[in-house]
C-alpha positions as CSV (number, residue, x, y, z in Angstrom):
1,M,19.8,48.6,-80.2
2,N,20.3,47.3,-83.4
3,A,22.2,44.0,-84.7
4,D,25.6,46.0,-85.1
5,E,25.3,47.5,-81.5
6,L,24.5,44.3,-80.1
7,F,27.6,42.7,-81.8
8,D,29.6,45.3,-80.4
9,D,28.5,45.1,-76.7
10,I,29.0,41.1,-76.9
11,A,32.5,41.6,-78.4
12,E,33.2,43.9,-75.7
13,K,32.1,41.6,-73.0
14,L,33.8,38.4,-74.5
15,A,36.9,40.5,-75.1
16,L,37.6,40.0,-71.5
17,R,38.0,36.3,-72.1
18,G,40.3,36.6,-75.1
19,A,38.0,36.8,-78.2
20,T,38.7,39.4,-80.9
21,A,36.8,41.1,-83.4
22,G,37.5,40.0,-87.1
23,A,35.9,39.2,-90.6
24,M,34.8,35.8,-92.0
25,F,33.1,35.9,-95.7
26,G,33.4,39.7,-95.4
27,K,31.2,39.8,-92.4
28,R,32.0,41.0,-89.0
29,A,33.0,38.1,-86.8
30,L,34.2,37.1,-83.2
31,M,37.2,35.1,-83.3
32,A,39.5,33.0,-80.7
33,N,42.5,31.0,-81.5
34,G,42.3,32.1,-85.0
35,K,38.9,30.6,-85.6
36,A,35.5,32.2,-85.8
37,F,32.9,31.2,-83.4
38,A,30.2,34.0,-84.2
39,C,29.6,36.0,-87.3
40,L,27.0,38.7,-88.0
41,K,25.0,38.7,-91.2
42,D,22.3,41.2,-91.6
43,D,20.2,41.0,-88.6
44,D,21.3,37.5,-87.6
45,L,24.0,36.5,-85.5
46,A,25.3,33.0,-86.2
47,F,27.2,30.5,-83.8
48,R,29.4,27.7,-84.4
49,L,27.6,25.3,-81.8
50,G,28.5,22.0,-83.3
51,A,26.0,19.8,-85.0
52,E,23.9,17.8,-83.0
53,T,24.9,19.2,-79.5
54,S,21.9,20.3,-77.4
55,A,23.1,24.0,-77.7
56,H,22.7,23.6,-81.4
57,S,19.2,22.1,-81.2
58,A,18.0,24.4,-78.8
59,A,19.1,27.6,-81.2
60,L,17.6,25.8,-84.0
61,S,14.5,25.6,-82.2
62,L,14.1,29.4,-81.8
63,A,11.6,30.9,-83.9
64,G,13.3,32.1,-87.4
65,A,16.6,30.5,-86.5
66,T,18.1,28.4,-89.3
67,L,21.4,26.8,-90.4
68,F,23.8,29.5,-91.1
69,D,24.4,29.9,-95.1
70,P,26.8,32.8,-95.6
71,S,26.9,32.7,-99.1
72,G,23.0,32.6,-99.6
73,K,23.4,29.7,-102.1
74,K,21.6,27.0,-100.0
75,R,24.8,25.4,-98.5
76,P,24.7,26.0,-95.1
77,F,27.2,25.1,-92.4
78,K,26.0,22.3,-90.5
79,D,27.8,23.4,-87.2
80,W,26.4,26.8,-87.2
81,V,22.9,28.3,-86.4
82,A,22.0,31.9,-87.6
83,V,19.5,33.5,-84.7
84,P,17.6,36.5,-85.8
85,V,18.0,39.6,-83.7
86,D,14.4,39.1,-82.4
87,H,16.1,36.7,-79.9
88,E,18.8,39.2,-78.9
89,D,18.3,38.2,-75.3
90,Q,19.9,34.6,-76.3
91,W,22.9,36.1,-78.3
92,L,25.4,36.6,-75.3
93,R,24.7,33.1,-73.8
94,L,25.0,31.6,-77.3
95,A,28.2,33.4,-77.8
96,D,29.6,32.0,-74.6
97,I,28.7,28.4,-75.6
98,A,30.3,29.1,-78.7
99,F,33.4,30.5,-77.4
100,D,33.7,27.7,-74.8
101,A,33.3,25.0,-77.6
102,L,36.2,26.1,-79.4
103,F,38.3,25.2,-76.1
104,T,36.8,21.9,-75.5
105,T,37.9,18.2,-77.3
106,R,34.4,17.8,-78.3
107,G,33.8,21.1,-79.7
108,P,33.2,22.3,-83.3
109,N,36.3,21.7,-85.8
């Protein structure tokens, strides 16, 4: 599967929990409560995990993962981690964590 197909699969699974497909910065995104928690850019899926959380640190430790810089102008979002398609086996788990973080008091703002 390519990155778009993987995104579609994750969107379908998380729709059962109330997530919707939308757009962020002209990119495909997953939303809940009007906030994006995942965003597809090229072959990376970025997740809003919250800076300094264990999930954020673990995602950043994956080979090729970086802080998400949607503009490409070296202004990354500190709460977001872009994970390459090479780690597609982690995408659904990370999307679940990012989705759940929207509903916790300690989740990303």
